[in-house]
All heavy atoms as TSV, in Angstrom:
chain	resi	resn	atom	element	x	y	z
A	1	MET	N	N	-56.137	-42.737	99.372
A	1	MET	CA	C	-56.266	-41.389	98.865
A	1	MET	C	C	-57.368	-41.375	97.801
A	1	MET	O	O	-57.414	-42.246	96.944
A	1	MET	CB	C	-54.960	-40.921	98.244
A	1	MET	CG	C	-55.030	-39.482	97.807
A	1	MET	SD	S	-53.555	-38.887	96.958
A	1	MET	CE	C	-52.306	-39.088	98.171
A	2	LYS	N	N	-58.212	-40.392	97.860
A	2	LYS	CA	C	-59.349	-40.290	96.965
A	2	LYS	C	C	-59.057	-39.259	95.873
A	2	LYS	O	O	-58.497	-38.208	96.152
A	2	LYS	CB	C	-60.557	-39.859	97.778
A	2	LYS	CG	C	-61.856	-40.139	97.141
A	2	LYS	CD	C	-62.959	-39.817	98.129
A	2	LYS	CE	C	-64.292	-40.115	97.522
A	2	LYS	NZ	N	-65.374	-39.748	98.418
A	3	ASP	N	N	-59.413	-39.581	94.643
A	3	ASP	CA	C	-59.213	-38.646	93.544
A	3	ASP	C	C	-60.372	-37.656	93.529
A	3	ASP	O	O	-61.478	-37.976	93.119
A	3	ASP	CB	C	-59.133	-39.411	92.216
A	3	ASP	CG	C	-58.704	-38.530	91.076
A	3	ASP	OD1	O	-58.391	-37.351	91.322
A	3	ASP	OD2	O	-58.674	-39.027	89.943
A	4	GLU	N	N	-60.110	-36.455	93.985
A	4	GLU	CA	C	-61.169	-35.460	94.125
A	4	GLU	C	C	-61.505	-34.782	92.807
A	4	GLU	O	O	-62.561	-34.184	92.670
A	4	GLU	CB	C	-60.775	-34.425	95.166
A	4	GLU	CG	C	-60.637	-35.030	96.551
A	4	GLU	CD	C	-60.217	-34.004	97.580
A	4	GLU	OE1	O	-60.306	-32.805	97.280
A	4	GLU	OE2	O	-59.817	-34.419	98.666
A	5	ILE	N	N	-60.638	-34.857	91.818
A	5	ILE	CA	C	-60.883	-34.192	90.540
A	5	ILE	C	C	-62.134	-34.760	89.868
A	5	ILE	O	O	-62.926	-34.037	89.296
A	5	ILE	CB	C	-59.659	-34.338	89.610
A	5	ILE	CG1	C	-58.483	-33.581	90.202
A	5	ILE	CG2	C	-59.963	-33.828	88.220
A	5	ILE	CD1	C	-57.188	-33.776	89.459
A	6	LEU	N	N	-62.331	-36.059	89.947
A	6	LEU	CA	C	-63.465	-36.678	89.286
A	6	LEU	C	C	-64.788	-36.373	89.986
A	6	LEU	O	O	-65.845	-36.503	89.383
A	6	LEU	CB	C	-63.271	-38.196	89.204
A	6	LEU	CG	C	-62.101	-38.667	88.346
A	6	LEU	CD1	C	-61.968	-40.181	88.426
A	6	LEU	CD2	C	-62.283	-38.235	86.905
A	7	HIS	N	N	-64.731	-35.959	91.240
A	7	HIS	CA	C	-65.944	-35.747	92.001
A	7	HIS	C	C	-66.302	-34.271	92.145
A	7	HIS	O	O	-67.306	-33.949	92.761
A	7	HIS	CB	C	-65.810	-36.400	93.380
A	7	HIS	CG	C	-65.525	-37.866	93.280
A	7	HIS	ND1	N	-66.456	-38.771	92.833
A	7	HIS	CD2	C	-64.405	-38.569	93.530
A	7	HIS	CE1	C	-65.926	-39.980	92.819
A	7	HIS	NE2	N	-64.676	-39.886	93.246
A	8	GLU	N	N	-65.509	-33.374	91.581
A	8	GLU	CA	C	-65.812	-31.952	91.641
A	8	GLU	C	C	-66.886	-31.612	90.613
A	8	GLU	O	O	-67.037	-32.284	89.598
A	8	GLU	CB	C	-64.569	-31.112	91.322
A	8	GLU	CG	C	-63.511	-31.163	92.378
A	8	GLU	CD	C	-62.310	-30.318	91.995
A	8	GLU	OE1	O	-62.295	-29.765	90.887
A	8	GLU	OE2	O	-61.387	-30.225	92.797
A	9	ALA	N	N	-67.601	-30.538	90.865
A	9	ALA	CA	C	-68.567	-30.046	89.884
A	9	ALA	C	C	-67.791	-29.520	88.673
A	9	ALA	O	O	-66.637	-29.095	88.788
A	9	ALA	CB	C	-69.396	-28.937	90.499
A	10	HIS	N	N	-68.428	-29.555	87.513
A	10	HIS	CA	C	-67.771	-29.071	86.304
A	10	HIS	C	C	-67.527	-27.575	86.406
A	10	HIS	O	O	-68.383	-26.816	86.848
A	10	HIS	CB	C	-68.621	-29.375	85.075
A	10	HIS	CG	C	-68.773	-30.837	84.831
A	10	HIS	ND1	N	-67.707	-31.679	84.659
A	10	HIS	CD2	C	-69.874	-31.610	84.719
A	10	HIS	CE1	C	-68.142	-32.905	84.464
A	10	HIS	NE2	N	-69.455	-32.895	84.508
A	11	LYS	N	N	-66.345	-27.147	85.967
A	11	LYS	CA	C	-65.989	-25.738	85.983
A	11	LYS	C	C	-65.800	-25.284	84.540
A	11	LYS	O	O	-65.256	-26.033	83.732
A	11	LYS	CB	C	-64.686	-25.522	86.751
A	11	LYS	CG	C	-64.770	-25.890	88.203
A	11	LYS	CD	C	-63.435	-25.701	88.877
A	11	LYS	CE	C	-63.502	-26.162	90.325
A	11	LYS	NZ	N	-62.196	-26.083	90.972
A	12	PRO	N	N	-66.209	-24.067	84.216
A	12	PRO	CA	C	-65.965	-23.573	82.861
A	12	PRO	C	C	-64.472	-23.524	82.569
A	12	PRO	O	O	-63.674	-23.122	83.419
A	12	PRO	CB	C	-66.561	-22.173	82.866
A	12	PRO	CG	C	-67.488	-22.147	84.019
A	12	PRO	CD	C	-66.949	-23.117	85.022
A	13	GLN	N	N	-64.110	-23.937	81.366
A	13	GLN	CA	C	-62.704	-23.926	80.995
A	13	GLN	C	C	-62.263	-22.513	80.632
A	13	GLN	O	O	-61.157	-22.108	80.934
A	13	GLN	CB	C	-62.478	-24.865	79.817
A	13	GLN	CG	C	-61.027	-25.049	79.449
A	13	GLN	CD	C	-60.842	-26.143	78.424
A	13	GLN	OE1	O	-61.796	-26.786	78.007
A	13	GLN	NE2	N	-59.624	-26.361	78.009
A	14	PHE	N	N	-63.144	-21.759	79.969
A	14	PHE	CA	C	-62.835	-20.395	79.563
A	14	PHE	C	C	-63.964	-19.477	80.005
A	14	PHE	O	O	-65.134	-19.848	79.919
A	14	PHE	CB	C	-62.675	-20.297	78.040
A	14	PHE	CG	C	-61.606	-21.193	77.496
A	14	PHE	CD1	C	-61.935	-22.342	76.816
A	14	PHE	CD2	C	-60.267	-20.893	77.676
A	14	PHE	CE1	C	-60.961	-23.178	76.316
A	14	PHE	CE2	C	-59.289	-21.726	77.185
A	14	PHE	CZ	C	-59.627	-22.865	76.506
A	15	ALA	N	N	-63.629	-18.274	80.416
A	15	ALA	CA	C	-64.647	-17.308	80.844
A	15	ALA	C	C	-65.564	-16.934	79.684
A	15	ALA	O	O	-66.749	-16.670	79.868
A	15	ALA	CB	C	-63.976	-16.068	81.411
A	16	SER	N	N	-65.029	-16.932	78.473
A	16	SER	CA	C	-65.824	-16.565	77.302
A	16	SER	C	C	-66.775	-17.680	76.870
A	16	SER	O	O	-67.633	-17.469	76.030
A	16	SER	CB	C	-64.901	-16.201	76.141
A	16	SER	OG	O	-64.103	-17.312	75.796
A	17	ALA	N	N	-66.603	-18.883	77.421
A	17	ALA	CA	C	-67.469	-20.012	77.072
A	17	ALA	C	C	-67.940	-20.711	78.342
A	17	ALA	O	O	-67.490	-21.799	78.667
A	17	ALA	CB	C	-66.713	-20.983	76.177
A	18	PRO	N	N	-68.876	-20.074	79.065
A	18	PRO	CA	C	-69.303	-20.661	80.340
A	18	PRO	C	C	-70.026	-21.995	80.197
A	18	PRO	O	O	-70.072	-22.775	81.129
A	18	PRO	CB	C	-70.227	-19.604	80.940
A	18	PRO	CG	C	-70.659	-18.779	79.784
A	18	PRO	CD	C	-69.561	-18.832	78.773
A	19	GLY	N	N	-70.572	-22.274	79.015
A	19	GLY	CA	C	-71.263	-23.540	78.821
A	19	GLY	C	C	-70.314	-24.705	78.608
A	19	GLY	O	O	-70.710	-25.861	78.679
A	20	GLN	N	N	-69.068	-24.398	78.333
A	20	GLN	CA	C	-68.086	-25.457	78.098
A	20	GLN	C	C	-67.459	-25.832	79.433
A	20	GLN	O	O	-66.974	-24.987	80.157
A	20	GLN	CB	C	-67.002	-24.957	77.141
A	20	GLN	CG	C	-65.999	-26.005	76.765
A	20	GLN	CD	C	-64.947	-25.449	75.803
A	20	GLN	OE1	O	-64.807	-24.249	75.667
A	20	GLN	NE2	N	-64.222	-26.316	75.164
A	21	ALA	N	N	-67.485	-27.101	79.757
A	21	ALA	CA	C	-66.959	-27.549	81.044
A	21	ALA	C	C	-65.769	-28.474	80.838
A	21	ALA	O	O	-65.696	-29.200	79.851
A	21	ALA	CB	C	-68.035	-28.274	81.834
A	22	ARG	N	N	-64.854	-28.432	81.757
A	22	ARG	CA	C	-63.703	-29.336	81.740
A	22	ARG	C	C	-64.101	-30.586	82.515
A	22	ARG	O	O	-64.592	-30.510	83.619
A	22	ARG	CB	C	-62.516	-28.657	82.414
A	22	ARG	CG	C	-61.275	-29.507	82.407
A	22	ARG	CD	C	-60.139	-28.741	83.019
A	22	ARG	NE	N	-59.870	-27.570	82.224
A	22	ARG	CZ	C	-58.883	-26.729	82.429
A	22	ARG	NH1	N	-58.060	-26.926	83.425
A	22	ARG	NH2	N	-58.699	-25.685	81.670
A	23	LYS	N	N	-63.899	-31.739	81.912
A	23	LYS	CA	C	-64.274	-32.989	82.561
A	23	LYS	C	C	-63.152	-33.996	82.356
A	23	LYS	O	O	-62.658	-34.161	81.246
A	23	LYS	CB	C	-65.561	-33.523	81.948
A	23	LYS	CG	C	-66.008	-34.827	82.542
A	23	LYS	CD	C	-67.215	-35.360	81.804
A	23	LYS	CE	C	-67.528	-36.732	82.333
A	23	LYS	NZ	N	-68.095	-37.592	81.329
A	24	ALA	N	N	-62.752	-34.652	83.397
A	24	ALA	CA	C	-61.740	-35.694	83.285
A	24	ALA	C	C	-62.405	-36.961	82.756
A	24	ALA	O	O	-63.456	-37.368	83.232
A	24	ALA	CB	C	-61.107	-35.958	84.650
A	25	ALA	N	N	-61.792	-37.564	81.742
A	25	ALA	CA	C	-62.341	-38.794	81.169
A	25	ALA	C	C	-61.963	-39.987	82.031
A	25	ALA	O	O	-60.885	-40.040	82.604
A	25	ALA	CB	C	-61.799	-38.976	79.762
A	26	THR	N	N	-62.868	-40.937	82.089
A	26	THR	CA	C	-62.551	-42.172	82.794
A	26	THR	C	C	-61.690	-43.033	81.876
A	26	THR	O	O	-61.573	-42.769	80.674
A	26	THR	CB	C	-63.831	-42.934	83.160
A	26	THR	OG1	O	-64.485	-43.333	81.956
A	26	THR	CG2	C	-64.769	-42.098	84.004
A	27	ALA	N	N	-61.124	-44.070	82.417
A	27	ALA	CA	C	-60.287	-44.970	81.616
A	27	ALA	C	C	-61.105	-45.622	80.513
A	27	ALA	O	O	-60.631	-45.801	79.386
A	27	ALA	CB	C	-59.645	-46.021	82.511
A	28	ASP	N	N	-62.355	-45.966	80.803
A	28	ASP	CA	C	-63.218	-46.583	79.794
A	28	ASP	C	C	-63.531	-45.608	78.668
A	28	ASP	O	O	-63.531	-45.978	77.494
A	28	ASP	CB	C	-64.522	-47.067	80.426
A	28	ASP	CG	C	-64.305	-48.224	81.391
A	28	ASP	OD1	O	-63.286	-48.942	81.231
A	28	ASP	OD2	O	-65.127	-48.402	82.302
A	29	GLU	N	N	-63.811	-44.350	79.012
A	29	GLU	CA	C	-64.091	-43.337	77.989
A	29	GLU	C	C	-62.866	-43.088	77.121
A	29	GLU	O	O	-62.976	-42.944	75.904
A	29	GLU	CB	C	-64.532	-42.027	78.641
A	29	GLU	CG	C	-65.887	-42.104	79.310
A	29	GLU	CD	C	-66.205	-40.884	80.139
A	29	GLU	OE1	O	-65.281	-40.142	80.532
A	29	GLU	OE2	O	-67.396	-40.682	80.411
A	30	ALA	N	N	-61.692	-43.040	77.732
A	30	ALA	CA	C	-60.457	-42.818	76.981
A	30	ALA	C	C	-60.178	-43.990	76.044
A	30	ALA	O	O	-59.778	-43.798	74.890
A	30	ALA	CB	C	-59.292	-42.617	77.943
A	31	SER	N	N	-60.409	-45.206	76.514
A	31	SER	CA	C	-60.201	-46.392	75.667
A	31	SER	C	C	-61.176	-46.412	74.498
A	31	SER	O	O	-60.804	-46.739	73.370
A	31	SER	CB	C	-60.379	-47.665	76.488
A	31	SER	OG	O	-59.388	-47.748	77.472
A	32	ALA	N	N	-62.422	-46.038	74.754
A	32	ALA	CA	C	-63.422	-46.003	73.685
A	32	ALA	C	C	-63.079	-44.956	72.640
A	32	ALA	O	O	-63.195	-45.199	71.435
A	32	ALA	CB	C	-64.805	-45.732	74.278
A	33	ALA	N	N	-62.607	-43.796	73.082
A	33	ALA	CA	C	-62.221	-42.740	72.146
A	33	ALA	C	C	-61.011	-43.166	71.319
A	33	ALA	O	O	-60.953	-42.926	70.114
A	33	ALA	CB	C	-61.917	-41.454	72.906
A	34	ALA	N	N	-60.045	-43.809	71.943
A	34	ALA	CA	C	-58.860	-44.275	71.225
A	34	ALA	C	C	-59.228	-45.333	70.195
A	34	ALA	O	O	-58.726	-45.312	69.066
A	34	ALA	CB	C	-57.834	-44.826	72.216
A	35	ALA	N	N	-60.111	-46.231	70.550
A	35	ALA	CA	C	-60.536	-47.275	69.609
A	35	ALA	C	C	-61.286	-46.668	68.430
A	35	ALA	O	O	-61.143	-47.111	67.293
A	35	ALA	CB	C	-61.407	-48.297	70.321
A	36	GLU	N	N	-62.062	-45.630	68.709
A	36	GLU	CA	C	-62.833	-44.979	67.646
A	36	GLU	C	C	-61.922	-44.258	66.652
A	36	GLU	O	O	-62.186	-44.235	65.453
A	36	GLU	CB	C	-63.803	-43.981	68.278
A	36	GLU	CG	C	-64.725	-43.302	67.307
A	36	GLU	CD	C	-65.687	-42.359	68.006
A	36	GLU	OE1	O	-66.031	-42.615	69.176
A	36	GLU	OE2	O	-66.084	-41.377	67.378
A	37	LEU	N	N	-60.830	-43.688	67.135
A	37	LEU	CA	C	-59.931	-42.913	66.279
A	37	LEU	C	C	-58.790	-43.730	65.686
A	37	LEU	O	O	-58.081	-43.251	64.806
A	37	LEU	CB	C	-59.345	-41.744	67.072
A	37	LEU	CG	C	-60.355	-40.709	67.547
A	37	LEU	CD1	C	-59.675	-39.696	68.442
A	37	LEU	CD2	C	-61.028	-40.033	66.374
A	38	LYS	N	N	-58.613	-44.945	66.137
A	38	LYS	CA	C	-57.444	-45.733	65.752
A	38	LYS	C	C	-57.331	-45.933	64.250
A	38	LYS	O	O	-56.234	-45.852	63.696
A	38	LYS	CB	C	-57.484	-47.090	66.455
A	38	LYS	CG	C	-56.223	-47.884	66.267
A	38	LYS	CD	C	-56.247	-49.143	67.115
A	38	LYS	CE	C	-54.935	-49.871	66.982
A	38	LYS	NZ	N	-54.876	-51.029	67.843
A	39	HIS	N	N	-58.429	-46.178	63.548
A	39	HIS	CA	C	-58.359	-46.447	62.118
A	39	HIS	C	C	-57.919	-45.229	61.316
A	39	HIS	O	O	-57.387	-45.363	60.225
A	39	HIS	CB	C	-59.708	-46.962	61.608
A	39	HIS	CG	C	-60.790	-45.926	61.612
A	39	HIS	ND1	N	-61.493	-45.616	62.736
A	39	HIS	CD2	C	-61.254	-45.136	60.622
A	39	HIS	CE1	C	-62.368	-44.668	62.438
A	39	HIS	NE2	N	-62.250	-44.354	61.182
A	40	THR	N	N	-58.117	-44.023	61.837
A	40	THR	CA	C	-57.722	-42.826	61.100
A	40	THR	C	C	-56.232	-42.528	61.229
A	40	THR	O	O	-55.685	-41.804	60.399
A	40	THR	CB	C	-58.520	-41.597	61.576
A	40	THR	OG1	O	-58.265	-41.385	62.959
A	40	THR	CG2	C	-59.997	-41.776	61.342
A	41	VAL	N	N	-55.582	-43.085	62.232
A	41	VAL	CA	C	-54.162	-42.812	62.446
A	41	VAL	C	C	-53.329	-43.278	61.257
A	41	VAL	O	O	-52.468	-42.559	60.771
A	41	VAL	CB	C	-53.666	-43.463	63.760
A	41	VAL	CG1	C	-52.162	-43.353	63.889
A	41	VAL	CG2	C	-54.339	-42.824	64.947
A	42	GLY	N	N	-53.590	-44.467	60.753
A	42	GLY	CA	C	-52.841	-44.994	59.619
A	42	GLY	C	C	-53.042	-44.157	58.366
A	42	GLY	O	O	-52.101	-43.928	57.602
A	43	VAL	N	N	-54.250	-43.664	58.154
A	43	VAL	CA	C	-54.547	-42.830	56.990
A	43	VAL	C	C	-53.772	-41.523	57.068
A	43	VAL	O	O	-53.143	-41.092	56.094
A	43	VAL	CB	C	-56.068	-42.556	56.890
A	43	VAL	CG1	C	-56.369	-41.577	55.786
A	43	VAL	CG2	C	-56.824	-43.842	56.692
A	44	VAL	N	N	-53.789	-40.890	58.227
A	44	VAL	CA	C	-53.093	-39.620	58.407
A	44	VAL	C	C	-51.589	-39.801	58.238
A	44	VAL	O	O	-50.927	-38.992	57.590
A	44	VAL	CB	C	-53.425	-39.009	59.790
A	44	VAL	CG1	C	-52.544	-37.815	60.092
A	44	VAL	CG2	C	-54.890	-38.642	59.857
A	45	ARG	N	N	-51.053	-40.878	58.788
A	45	ARG	CA	C	-49.616	-41.134	58.637
A	45	ARG	C	C	-49.239	-41.359	57.182
A	45	ARG	O	O	-48.214	-40.883	56.709
A	45	ARG	CB	C	-49.205	-42.337	59.481
A	45	ARG	CG	C	-49.173	-42.027	60.953
A	45	ARG	CD	C	-48.704	-43.217	61.752
A	45	ARG	NE	N	-48.674	-42.884	63.174
A	45	ARG	CZ	C	-48.613	-43.764	64.126
A	45	ARG	NH1	N	-48.568	-45.055	63.850
A	45	ARG	NH2	N	-48.585	-43.387	65.387
A	46	ARG	N	N	-50.087	-42.087	56.438
A	46	ARG	CA	C	-49.817	-42.335	55.014
A	46	ARG	C	C	-49.835	-41.033	54.226
A	46	ARG	O	O	-48.934	-40.769	53.410
A	46	ARG	CB	C	-50.843	-43.307	54.431
A	46	ARG	CG	C	-50.605	-43.619	52.958
A	46	ARG	CD	C	-51.649	-44.549	52.383
A	46	ARG	NE	N	-53.029	-44.136	52.637
A	46	ARG	CZ	C	-53.682	-43.192	51.931
A	46	ARG	NH1	N	-53.085	-42.577	50.940
A	46	ARG	NH2	N	-54.924	-42.895	52.225
A	47	LEU	N	N	-50.825	-40.181	54.467
A	47	LEU	CA	C	-50.897	-38.898	53.773
A	47	LEU	C	C	-49.695	-38.019	54.095
A	47	LEU	O	O	-49.147	-37.354	53.209
A	47	LEU	CB	C	-52.193	-38.173	54.133
A	47	LEU	CG	C	-53.475	-38.805	53.607
A	47	LEU	CD1	C	-54.689	-38.087	54.174
A	47	LEU	CD2	C	-53.497	-38.804	52.097
A	48	SER	N	N	-49.278	-38.011	55.343
A	48	SER	CA	C	-48.110	-37.225	55.747
A	48	SER	C	C	-46.852	-37.737	55.073
A	48	SER	O	O	-46.011	-36.944	54.611
A	48	SER	CB	C	-47.927	-37.276	57.260
A	48	SER	OG	O	-49.022	-36.696	57.900
A	49	ARG	N	N	-46.719	-39.052	55.003
A	49	ARG	CA	C	-45.549	-39.651	54.353
A	49	ARG	C	C	-45.508	-39.290	52.872
A	49	ARG	O	O	-44.464	-38.902	52.340
A	49	ARG	CB	C	-45.601	-41.169	54.555
A	49	ARG	CG	C	-44.312	-41.886	54.387
A	49	ARG	CD	C	-44.346	-43.351	54.815
A	49	ARG	NE	N	-45.626	-44.036	54.680
A	49	ARG	CZ	C	-46.375	-44.454	55.701
A	49	ARG	NH1	N	-45.990	-44.249	56.935
A	49	ARG	NH2	N	-47.513	-45.077	55.494
A	50	GLU	N	N	-46.666	-39.356	52.196
A	50	GLU	CA	C	-46.735	-38.996	50.780
A	50	GLU	C	C	-46.419	-37.516	50.566
A	50	GLU	O	O	-45.725	-37.148	49.616
A	50	GLU	CB	C	-48.118	-39.319	50.223
A	50	GLU	CG	C	-48.398	-40.801	50.120
A	50	GLU	CD	C	-49.849	-41.098	49.781
A	50	GLU	OE1	O	-50.646	-40.140	49.614
A	50	GLU	OE2	O	-50.187	-42.287	49.679
A	51	ARG	N	N	-46.909	-36.664	51.445
A	51	ARG	CA	C	-46.659	-35.220	51.330
A	51	ARG	C	C	-45.178	-34.913	51.518
A	51	ARG	O	O	-44.594	-34.145	50.756
A	51	ARG	CB	C	-47.500	-34.489	52.376
A	51	ARG	CG	C	-47.412	-32.997	52.292
A	51	ARG	CD	C	-48.373	-32.368	53.312
A	51	ARG	NE	N	-48.473	-30.956	53.126
A	51	ARG	CZ	C	-47.638	-30.062	53.637
A	51	ARG	NH1	N	-46.646	-30.454	54.390
A	51	ARG	NH2	N	-47.798	-28.776	53.419
A	52	ARG	N	N	-44.561	-35.525	52.520
A	52	ARG	CA	C	-43.130	-35.300	52.743
A	52	ARG	C	C	-42.306	-35.794	51.563
A	52	ARG	O	O	-41.323	-35.170	51.177
A	52	ARG	CB	C	-42.681	-35.977	54.037
A	52	ARG	CG	C	-43.128	-35.249	55.284
A	52	ARG	CD	C	-42.433	-35.777	56.537
A	52	ARG	NE	N	-42.555	-37.208	56.695
A	52	ARG	CZ	C	-43.530	-37.828	57.351
A	52	ARG	NH1	N	-44.492	-37.117	57.897
A	52	ARG	NH2	N	-43.553	-39.134	57.464
A	53	ALA	N	N	-42.709	-36.929	50.977
A	53	ALA	CA	C	-41.987	-37.465	49.817
A	53	ALA	C	C	-42.109	-36.521	48.631
A	53	ALA	O	O	-41.121	-36.289	47.910
A	53	ALA	CB	C	-42.522	-38.844	49.457
A	54	ALA	N	N	-43.287	-35.949	48.400
A	54	ALA	CA	C	-43.478	-35.005	47.296
A	54	ALA	C	C	-42.635	-33.754	47.492
A	54	ALA	O	O	-42.020	-33.244	46.545
A	54	ALA	CB	C	-44.952	-34.640	47.159
A	55	ILE	N	N	-42.579	-33.261	48.717
A	55	ILE	CA	C	-41.773	-32.073	49.011
A	55	ILE	C	C	-40.296	-32.379	48.789
A	55	ILE	O	O	-39.567	-31.575	48.204
A	55	ILE	CB	C	-42.021	-31.574	50.448
A	55	ILE	CG1	C	-43.436	-31.001	50.556
A	55	ILE	CG2	C	-41.004	-30.523	50.854
A	55	ILE	CD1	C	-43.855	-30.656	51.974
A	56	ALA	N	N	-39.852	-33.542	49.252
A	56	ALA	CA	C	-38.439	-33.909	49.103
A	56	ALA	C	C	-38.063	-34.091	47.633
A	56	ALA	O	O	-36.961	-33.748	47.218
A	56	ALA	CB	C	-38.148	-35.188	49.879
A	57	LYS	N	N	-38.977	-34.624	46.853
A	57	LYS	CA	C	-38.683	-34.920	45.455
A	57	LYS	C	C	-38.741	-33.677	44.567
A	57	LYS	O	O	-37.845	-33.432	43.754
A	57	LYS	CB	C	-39.666	-35.966	44.935
A	57	LYS	CG	C	-39.363	-36.457	43.547
A	57	LYS	CD	C	-40.317	-37.567	43.162
A	57	LYS	CE	C	-39.989	-38.085	41.771
A	57	LYS	NZ	N	-40.914	-39.159	41.383
A	58	ARG	N	N	-39.802	-32.876	44.710
A	58	ARG	CA	C	-40.011	-31.765	43.786
A	58	ARG	C	C	-40.039	-30.397	44.445
A	58	ARG	O	O	-40.257	-29.400	43.773
A	58	ARG	CB	C	-41.319	-31.982	43.041
A	58	ARG	CG	C	-41.281	-33.209	42.150
A	58	ARG	CD	C	-42.609	-33.417	41.502
A	58	ARG	NE	N	-43.603	-33.804	42.508
A	58	ARG	CZ	C	-44.234	-34.967	42.518
A	58	ARG	NH1	N	-43.996	-35.850	41.596
A	58	ARG	NH2	N	-45.112	-35.237	43.451
A	59	GLY	N	N	-39.889	-30.336	45.733
A	59	GLY	CA	C	-39.924	-29.053	46.427
A	59	GLY	C	C	-41.339	-28.651	46.793
A	59	GLY	O	O	-42.319	-29.312	46.456
A	60	LYS	N	N	-41.437	-27.530	47.467
A	60	LYS	CA	C	-42.717	-27.066	47.992
A	60	LYS	C	C	-43.744	-26.797	46.891
A	60	LYS	O	O	-44.938	-26.964	47.079
A	60	LYS	CB	C	-42.478	-25.792	48.808
A	60	LYS	CG	C	-43.680	-25.280	49.509
A	60	LYS	CD	C	-43.317	-24.068	50.347
A	60	LYS	CE	C	-44.528	-23.485	51.015
A	60	LYS	NZ	N	-44.196	-22.301	51.789
A	61	MET	N	N	-43.293	-26.406	45.715
A	61	MET	CA	C	-44.209	-26.091	44.630
A	61	MET	C	C	-44.907	-27.330	44.060
A	61	MET	O	O	-45.822	-27.218	43.266
A	61	MET	CB	C	-43.483	-25.310	43.526
A	61	MET	CG	C	-42.950	-23.967	43.991
A	61	MET	SD	S	-44.195	-22.925	44.761
A	61	MET	CE	C	-45.116	-22.444	43.329
A	62	ALA	N	N	-44.479	-28.510	44.446
A	62	ALA	CA	C	-45.113	-29.746	43.987
A	62	ALA	C	C	-46.468	-29.950	44.645
A	62	ALA	O	O	-47.299	-30.706	44.136
A	62	ALA	CB	C	-44.215	-30.949	44.290
A	63	LEU	N	N	-46.705	-29.279	45.750
A	63	LEU	CA	C	-47.964	-29.432	46.476
A	63	LEU	C	C	-49.064	-28.581	45.851
A	63	LEU	O	O	-48.786	-27.546	45.240
A	63	LEU	CB	C	-47.787	-29.018	47.929
A	63	LEU	CG	C	-46.794	-29.833	48.746
A	63	LEU	CD1	C	-46.624	-29.204	50.113
A	63	LEU	CD2	C	-47.248	-31.272	48.858
A	64	PRO	N	N	-50.311	-28.983	46.007
A	64	PRO	CA	C	-51.417	-28.145	45.553
A	64	PRO	C	C	-51.390	-26.811	46.298
A	64	PRO	O	O	-50.898	-26.727	47.433
A	64	PRO	CB	C	-52.663	-28.934	45.934
A	64	PRO	CG	C	-52.198	-30.327	46.177
A	64	PRO	CD	C	-50.764	-30.254	46.555
A	65	PRO	N	N	-51.910	-25.738	45.695
A	65	PRO	CA	C	-51.842	-24.402	46.320
A	65	PRO	C	C	-52.409	-24.353	47.737
A	65	PRO	O	O	-51.881	-23.636	48.590
A	65	PRO	CB	C	-52.666	-23.520	45.385
A	65	PRO	CG	C	-52.629	-24.217	44.075
A	65	PRO	CD	C	-52.532	-25.697	44.379
A	66	GLU	N	N	-53.478	-25.107	48.030
A	66	GLU	CA	C	-54.068	-25.044	49.369
A	66	GLU	C	C	-53.204	-25.715	50.431
A	66	GLU	O	O	-53.445	-25.566	51.616
A	66	GLU	CB	C	-55.479	-25.644	49.375
A	66	GLU	CG	C	-55.527	-27.122	49.065
A	66	GLU	CD	C	-55.630	-27.443	47.572
A	66	GLU	OE1	O	-55.606	-26.526	46.738
A	66	GLU	OE2	O	-55.725	-28.632	47.261
A	67	GLN	N	N	-52.179	-26.478	50.028
A	67	GLN	CA	C	-51.306	-27.148	50.994
A	67	GLN	C	C	-49.948	-26.474	51.144
A	67	GLN	O	O	-49.117	-26.934	51.911
A	67	GLN	CB	C	-51.119	-28.596	50.589
A	67	GLN	CG	C	-52.363	-29.426	50.690
A	67	GLN	CD	C	-52.119	-30.884	50.354
A	67	GLN	OE1	O	-50.979	-31.307	50.171
A	67	GLN	NE2	N	-53.187	-31.655	50.270
A	68	ARG	N	N	-49.704	-25.417	50.404
A	68	ARG	CA	C	-48.398	-24.735	50.492
A	68	ARG	C	C	-48.305	-23.887	51.715
A	68	ARG	O	O	-49.179	-23.335	52.230
A	68	ARG	CB	C	-48.158	-23.881	49.251
A	68	ARG	CG	C	-47.921	-24.709	48.043
A	68	ARG	CD	C	-47.579	-23.855	46.862
A	68	ARG	NE	N	-47.866	-24.640	45.665
A	68	ARG	CZ	C	-48.162	-24.148	44.501
A	68	ARG	NH1	N	-48.214	-22.857	44.323
A	68	ARG	NH2	N	-48.429	-24.917	43.494
């Protein structure tokens, strides 16, 4: 069985953005993207953990105004 999705011409994802095309990533592209983003995952998790701890300890008002 042949995967026809990868061999189709690109189709616009939204009518309002005809220049934007939907493309299926290959396994190599997906692995490269995951490796590129991997180091940021730990940072985001740490910030989320600190934010939840601040909320639990002092309530919502403990956060800076832009994060409420």
